[in-house]
N, C-alpha and C positions, 0 to 999 in steps of 0.2 A: 504494500500500500504506500502511496506517495505521502510524504510528510505534510504536504500542503493540506491534504484531506483528512489527516488523522487528528484526533484530539491531542492537545498539547499539555493538558493538566497533568501534573506529577512527572513531567519529563524534565531532563536536565538541559539547560541552555548555556551556550557560551557565546559572548559577543565577540565577533571577529573584527568588525570595523564600525566606526560611528562618526557622525559629524561632531559629536561631543567627545573629546579625547578622554575624559574621565570615565566613560562607559566601556572603553575597550578593555577586554580581559575579564569583564564581570561574568561570573558563572554561578549557577545555582539551579534550584528546582522551581518550575513555574507553578504558582499556587492560584493564579487567577488571570484570565484573559478578557479584555474588553475590546471594543472596536479599535481603539487607538493605542492601548497600552498592554504591557505584560507585567504582572507583579511576580517578582522572583525572590525566593527565600535564599539568601546568601549566608555566608559565615557571619557577616556583620549585621544581619537583620534583613528585613524585607525592603526591596527597592522596586520602584515603579519605573519601568523602561518604556519610553515612547517608541512605538513600532517604526514610525516614519524616519527616525534618525539612526537606526541600527541595522547591521547585517549580522546574522547569527547562524549558528548550527544547533541542531537538537540531537541529543543523545550521541554526541561525538560522531555524527554522520558526516560523510564527505560532502553532501549537498549543502551549499550555503544559501540561506534564505534572505532575500532583501525585504526588510520589514515594511518598506513603503508599498510593496506589492500585495501585502496581506492586511491592509488597514480596513477591515470590515469585521462585523460581528463574527464570533467563532462559528455559530451555526450557519452563517452565510459562506464563510470561508470553506467549510467542509464540503459544500455542494457546488462550489464554483469550479469552472474549468480554467486551468492555467496553461500558458504557453510553455513549452519545453525549451530550455536554454541550449 
């Protein structure tokens, strides 16, 4: 199953790139997903990451996800069709 269409709750995320340099390298478990944000439990607490400024991987997968392309509600993201890179 493609990661774009899978639920992301309780999965591990790692931020690979970001427009905000303080977010690069953030990793932890996704505890909540909204239309524009991901809430991640890290070692230092829960952080809210805006989707539109990060590029990330889920569960150490080789596929990198551009957060700006998945800025919709989780239930809409699961049913949407995405272009393959």
